[in-house]
N, C-alpha and C positions, 0 to 999 in steps of 0.2 A: 776857575778862580784859584789863584796862587795861594797856597795853604800850608801852615806848619802846625803839626800835632804836637802838643805838650803833654807828655804822659806816654810811655810805651808799654802799658799793661795789656791785659787781655782785650779790653774794649777797642784800643787803638789797633790791636791786631786783627779784630773782627771787621772793623771799618776799612782797614788797609785791603783786606781780602775781598771785600765788595768792590773796592775801587779796581783792583786788579781784574776782577771777573766782570766789570762793567754792569754791575747789578744795582748800582745807585741810580734811582730813577729821577730824585728830586734834584741832587747836586752832583756835578762832575768835576772835582777838585783837581788842580795841578799841584802835586805834592812837592814842596821844596825842602822837607826834611822833617826829622823827628827829634824832639828835645826830651831826654831822659838821662839822668846821671848814672843808671844802671845799664851797662853795655850789654847785659844779658836779659833784659827784659823782652818779652815775647814780640812787641812791636818793633823794638829796636832791631832784634834778629831778623825779622821778616824784611824790614825795610832795607837792612844791608844786603840781603838776598836780592832784593829788587833793584838795587843800585841807587837808593835814595841816601842823601847825607843824613847823618845822625850828630846831634850835639848833646854835650853832657851840660853846657852853660846856657841858661835860658836867655840871657841877653845877647849872646851870640846868634842864637836862632832867631830872635825878633828883629835882628838887624839884616836878615836876607833882603837883598834888593827886590823890589816888585811884590813884596808881601802884601796880600790882601785880606787874608783871614786866618785867625788863630782858633784852633779847636783845642779846648781844654778838656782832657779826658781823665785828669788825675783823681777827681772827686775831692780835692783840697781846696777849701775856701782861700787858705793863705797864699797858695800857688795862684789862684785867680786873681786875688788882689795884687800879686806882684806883677802879674801879666798887665793888668790894668795900669799899673804905675809907670811901666816902663815901655809899653808897647807904643808905637808911633800913633798920632791921631787919625789918620787915614785908614788904620788897620781895624777890621771888624773883629769882634771877640765873641766866640760861642762857648759858654760855659758847659759843664758837664751835664746839667739838668736840660738845657736846650739840645745838647746833642743827643740825649736819651729820646726826647720827643722827636727830634730829626730822624732818629733811627727807627722809631716806631711807625712814623708817617711813611717812611721809605718801605717799611715792610709791608704796610697797608697797600701802599701803591702797587707794590710788586705782586702781591695776592690778587689785587684788582686785575691787574694785567694777565695774571694766569687764568682767572676765571673768565675774563673776556676772551682769550684765546680757546678755552673750553667751549664757552657759550658759542662762539664762532663756528668751532669744529662740528659742535652737535647741530647747530641749525643747518650746516652744510650736508651733515649726515641725515637729518630729518628730510631735508630737500631732496636728497638722493633717493631716500626711501620712499618719499611721495612719488618720485618720477618713477621708480621701479614698481610701486604698487599701481600707478596709472597704466603702465605698461603692461602688467600682468592682466589687469581688468580689461584692457583693450584687446589682449590676445585671446580672451574667453570667447567661446562660441555663443554664448547665453548672453541675453542683455542683463545688466547689473545695475541696480539702483540703491544707493545708501540713503535711508531717510532717519532724520534724528528724531528726538522723542516728541517734538512739537508737530512733526509731520512735514518738516521742510526736507527738501533734497539736498544732501550734502555733496553726492558725487554720482556720475553715471559714467559707463564705459562707451566705447566706440560703437559697439553692437546695439546699444540703446540708441545712439545718434542715428545709425543707419536704419533701424525699424521705425522710430518715431518721426524722423526727418527734422529733429531739433538739435541744437548744437548744445553742448554742455553749458556754455555760458548763459544760454537762455533759460535753462531749468534749475541749475544750481543755485540754492537759496531760495526756490520758491515751493509753495506747498505743493505737496505730491497731487492732492485732489485737484488742485487748479490745473496742474500740468496734465493729469489723466483726463480732465474734461477737455482740455484744449486739444489733445491728441485723439479724442472721439474713441475711447475704449469702450467695450461693451459694459453696460451696466452704469451704475453711478457710484461705484467704489463703495458699495454698502459695507456697513460694519461686519455683516455676516461674512463677507467674503474678503475683507481686508486683511492681508497677512500681517501688516505692521501692528495693528491692534490686537490681533489674535496672539502674536508672539509676545507683544508687551503685556498682555494680561497674564499669560501662562509662564512666561520666562522660558520656555523651551523652544528648541527649534521646530519648524514646521515644513512639512513637504506634502503638497496635495495635487491631485489633478483635477482641474476645473474648466469650465467653459468661458471664464471671465479672466483676462489677462490684465497685468498692471501696465501694460503699454499698448499702443496701437496694434491692432490685429492685422496681420497680413494674409490671413486665410480668406480666400475668395467666397467660400460658402459659409453658411451660418453654423455648420456642425463642425466646430473647431475645439480643440482642447489644448490645454497648456499645463506644463508641469512648473509649479511655483514653489520655490525653496526660500524660506526666510530664516535667518540665524541673528540672534541677539548679540549686540557688542556693548560691553559695559565701558562707560567712560570714566575718567579719573574722578569726577564729581558724582558719580553714581547714576548719571542719566544714561538710558538705554537707548541705542541706535540700532536699526535693523537693516541688514544686507538682504535685499531681495533679488532674486534671480528668476528669470522667466525663459521658458524654452517651449516652443510649439512642438506638440507631440501627436498631433492630429493622425499622421501617418502611422505612427506606432500603435495607437489605439485601433485604428481601422485594421491594421494587420492582427492585433491581439484579438479582436473580435472575430475575425475570419478564422484565425487558428482555434478559437474557443467554439465557433460553429462547427467547424470540421471535426474538432475532439468531440463535440456532443452529437454529431451525426454518427461518428464511429462508435460512441458508447451506445446510442440507441440501437445501432445495428448489432453490436455485440451482445447486448442486453436481450435483443429479441430473437436472435437465431437460437435454434434448439441444439445446437452443437455445444459441447463442452470445451470452452476456450480458456486456457490458462497461459500466462506468460511469466518467464523467469528470467532474472539476469544472469550473467556469466557466472555469478557467485552461487547459482542455484536457488536463490530466494525468490519466492513468488512475488511478482510486481502487479499482477492483474488477474482476477478471476471473474467471470461473468455470473449472472444469477443462476444459469442452468448448471454451472460448475459448483456453485455453493450448494444447491439442492442435491447434487449427485453425491458431493462428499459429506453432506450433512453438517457443514460449518458455515459460518458467516466469513464475509470478506475480510473482516477485522480480524478474525482469528487465523486467517490463512497468509494474508499479504505481510511480507517481511520475514516469513518463516521459510525453512528449507521443508523438502518433502518428508524427511526423517522426523521432523518436529511435530507435524500435524497429521501425517497419514500413517495407517498401519505398517509395520515394518515390512512386509512382503510387498505392498503397494509402492512403498517408498523406494525399496531397492530397485524394483522393476523400472519405476520412473527414472532413477539415476542411471541404471544400466543403459536404458534406450537412449537417454540424453547423451550419455558419453560416446556411445557407438555411433550416434547421428554426428556429433561433433567431428569425429574422425572421418566421416565422409559426408561433407556439408552437401546441402541441396534438399528440396522436399521430398519426403519419403513417406510411404504409408505402411503401417504395420499393425497387426492384430495383437490386442493385449486383453488378457483375461485377469481381472481383478475381483477381490472380495471386499466389498464396501457395504457398510452396515448390515452385516451378516448375510449378503446376497452376493452370488457370483454374477458378474457382469462382464460382457463381452464388448470391447471397444476396438474401433477402427481408428487409428490416430495418425494424423499428418503432422509431421514437424517441420517448421520453417525457421531458417537462421535470420534473426534480426540484425541489422547493421545500423551503425550511427552514421553522422553526416561525413565522417572520414572514410567511410567503408569498412571500418573495423568491426568484428563481432560485438553485438550488444546484449544479445539475449535469445532465448528460444520461445517461439509461439507454438502451443500444442492445440490442435483442433480435432477434438474426438467426437465420434458418432457412437451412440449406445445401440449396439445391433442385437442385443440380447433377444428382445421381442421378436424381431424378424428371424433371427436364427431359431427361435423357438417355433415360430409359425412355420418356417421352412421344415424343420423336423416333423412338424405335425402333418404337413402336406406329404412329406415323404412317408410317413408312417400310414397316413390314409391311403396313399396310393398302394402301399405294400399290403394294407388291410383289404383294398378293393382287389387286388391281386389274389390274395389268399383267399378271399371270399369267392371270386370266380372258380378258383382251383377247387375250393371246398364244394362248390356247387357241382361241378363237373365230377368229382370223386363220388359225392354223396348219391349222385343220380346213377352213376355206373356201378357203385357197389351196393347199393340198397337192394336192388332186386336179387342179385346173385346171394347175398346173404340172407335174404329171406328164404331162397330155395335151399341153401345149406342147412339153415335152421329147421326147416320143415322136414327135410329127409333125415337129418340127425335125430329128431324127436320120434320119427317113424321107427327107425332102426334101433332107438334105445327102448322102444316098447317091446319090440321083438327079441331083445338081448336078454340072456339070463342074468339074474342078480348075481353079483360076485365074480362074474367071469370078466377075463381080460377085456374082451370086446365091450362089455357093459362099461367099464371103467374108461376105456379109450372114447367111446362115444360121448360120455359125460365131460371128458376133457375137450373134445370138439364143441360140444353144445355150449360150455362155459365161454370158451374163447370166442365163438360166433356172437354169441351175446355181447360179449365186451366189444367186439368190432362194430356190432350194431349201435352200441353206446356211443362209440367213437364217431359214427356216422351222424348220429343225432346230435353231438356236440358241435360237428361241423355245420350241421343245418342250423343250430342255434347261432353260431358264430357268423354264419353268411346270411342270415336274416331270410332264410328261404321260406318262412311261414309268413302269410299276409298279415300286416299290421292293422289293429283295429282300434285306434285312438278314441278315447271318449272322456267326458268329463266324470271323474271318479275319485273318491276320498282315498288317500293312501293308506290309512290305517287298517282298513279291512285286508288289503293287499298283504301287509305285514304279518297279521294275524294268520292268514291262510299258509303264508310260507313257513312260518314257525310250526303251525299244526301239522304241516306234512313231515315234518322231521322229528317232532317233540316225541313220538312213541317209537322210533326207530331205536334199535339196541345200541347202535354207536353213539346216541345221544342220552343214554341212561344216567351218565355222570355229568351231564351238562345242564346248567340252571340258566333259564333266560330271565334276564331283567328288562321289562319293557317300560320305557319312559316316554309315553307318546303323549302328544300335545292335547291339551284340555279339549279343544274343539276341533272338529274334522277340518283337515288340511287337503284341499281339493287341487288335483292336478289334471292336465290334459294328456292322457297316455293310454298305452295298451295295458290293462291290468296283467294279462297272462305275462307279457313280456317283463314287466316290472316284477311280478311275482318269481319269474325266473332269475332276475338280477338278485333280489334279496335271498332267494333260495341258495344261490351261488355264494354269496358273501357269508351266509350262516355256516354252509358246508367248510367254506375255507377257514372260518374262525374255530370251527370244531377241529380241523386237521391241525391248526396251529397250536391248540392246546392239548394235542394228543388225547382228545375225547374226554377231557376232564377240566371243569372250571366254569366260569360265568360269562355268558354273552350278553352285552348290553345292547339293546336297540332303542335309539331315541328318535323322536320326530320333532323338528323346530321349525319356527316360522321367522324368516328374514324379512321384516316389513319393508326396511329401506331398499332392499334389493328385489323384493316380491318374488322370492325364491322359498321353496319348500326343502328342507335338508333333512335327510335320513342318515344316522350315524350308526354303523355296526362296529362294536369295540370288542375285543378279545383279551384274554389275559395269557396270551401265548409267548413264544420265544423272540417275537418281533422279526422285522426283517432287516438283513445286513444293508448297511448304506450302499455297498457296490450294487445291490440288486434293486434298489428303489426305482431306477429307471427302466428295468427290464420286466417288471412283474405283469404289465399289461401287454407285453409282446406276445403274438401267438406262438404256441408250442414251447414257451419258456416255463419251466416247472422245476421246483426243489423237492417235489414229493416222490421223486423216483418213479417205480411202477405204479404208484397210486394215483398219479395224475398224468394228463396228457397236454397241459399248458394252454387250453383253450377257454378255461372257465372265465378268468378275469379278462381276457381279449374279448369274450363275448359280451361280458357286462359292460366294459367301456363302450363297445360298438352299440349296444342298446341304449345306454344312457345318453351318447352323442346323437343317436337317431332322434331322441326325445329333446334335442336342444339343451341338455344339461351338461354336467361335468362331474366326474369322480376323483377324489383326491384321497390321499393315505397320509396318515402321520404314525410313525412307528419309532420305538425306542427298543434297542436290543435288551432282552430280558424282561421287558415290561408290557408287551403286547403291541397291537396295532389298532387303528381306528380308521376305517373307510367311511368317507362322507359322500353321500350321492346328494347332488344339488339339481333341483328341477325347477323350472318355470312354473309358477301358479296359474290358475285358470284366468285368462283375460288377455294373455300374452299371446302373440301371433305364433301359430304352429307351422312348420314347414310344410309346404304343400308337396304334391306328388312330382312336381317340376324340378326339385332338387335332385342333385346326383345321388345323395344318400337314399332318398325315398325310392328312386328308381331302382336302387340296388334290391331294397327289401321287397318290392312288388314282384320279385322272381318267384317262381313256384317250382318245387321238384316233388314228385310223388315219392312217398316212403313205401 
């Protein structure tokens, strides 16, 4: 439409700018010129730059050929009236108020177009997102189903279609309960198992393993398992949809069960074996201990696992463990070594095998130690060696006693005869007295050898032990060497009966009392007690002195033949004979001693009623030997 603008102010300038930029959506004017007496008005200057004619006279502008529209933008009613008076009849006139409305409508139209473009772009973006979301869902290996708050299926993925045999178009918009019934899923989608209802009630994600799937089962057997994951999605209106994924994990459950069964069997084996089994990681921290190891260390598994040896074991034991582990790692491969440890105050001997454990990549993962406590077997071996040694000494003693006894008797007889004939105070008399004294000493040694080798026939019988103790004490009580010795007898109130040879037991107690005297240098108190151990059915006799005690380094030697700390006063056969007699009676003798505080010898014997060894035993055969004195 051919148009003349009357008024070249800022309003005119703004409209002309819209025309130039083609932003007028309602009107597309063809500008014939601008009318304004001010040549520097903004609209006039802009029009001149665009090549449009400008007029200072209103009549000149209104006479432009083909003029169809006059837009008055001066805001002056007088100018408007003048335009109406001189404008041709065919020309339309738009005053400044109408121009403002037209301007506002155009702005609205422009905004609507902008919003429409944005909406179109947003819809295209939403459509693209939906396409990408469906592509993502279709790429998932698990079946996916999105269910809204009412229980209708909003969307399913391709895996759902493959497993269920239904198309998305057949199920989307339908109630999931109806679809589940149609697919023949296990159960009736009970509320107890429905993940949508459980998530809707709790508002939290849910992951469960169950035997009921949310889609048709592809498992041939009835023992099938599924991992169901449900996550809530909040809508703009506050409604909650649930995304449900389902994956069959029957094989994983089977493998997990088999693994657990193997682990349980391994635990049963490890917990049953008597070996001490410990496993440590490469950082040295315990990862496993079996019950035998817990009992050995005196600690529970909770106290050990996760700790290093230095944190839970005595320093010496921990240092030994770490040293042997380090040396084992430098030369890998199963190796056996003997280890001596002090645990719970006792010295134990272990034979330990170490095995290097590896992970699935073949890299070192830890060390397994399997130890056998051989302390008792070593003790039994030592006892066998001692027994064999004692037997050999006994045979030797029997032979020596047999060969020496008769010659000594002859020497003693002739020495006594010569002594009677020798003059008192002569050198010969003194020499014969020395011969007589040393011969008697040799004969005493022979008698001790006979006692040690059990060459007197044993006569066991049911006898109370208290009279035997009294007789032993009475034999020494009047001797000069016991004048400064006081006896404290603390005997059981009722007789304690044993099946034993009274004479041999008297010899045992007599030797123990004499040893106590020697330990105290003939001065002090000797305490003798008799006790009844009902639980073990044993009679115990204790002989305690107040002497100097036994040095720790001699504790293991005092019962050995010919070991003595008395010098010329002893021959080392007394305690060896005592132990031999006690063992002959199926008893045992132990000693407790503290340097400077005395010693206590304890003799334990079975009470009457327990089986006593018969003559068929090796020890009994030895005692049945006899030698003439």
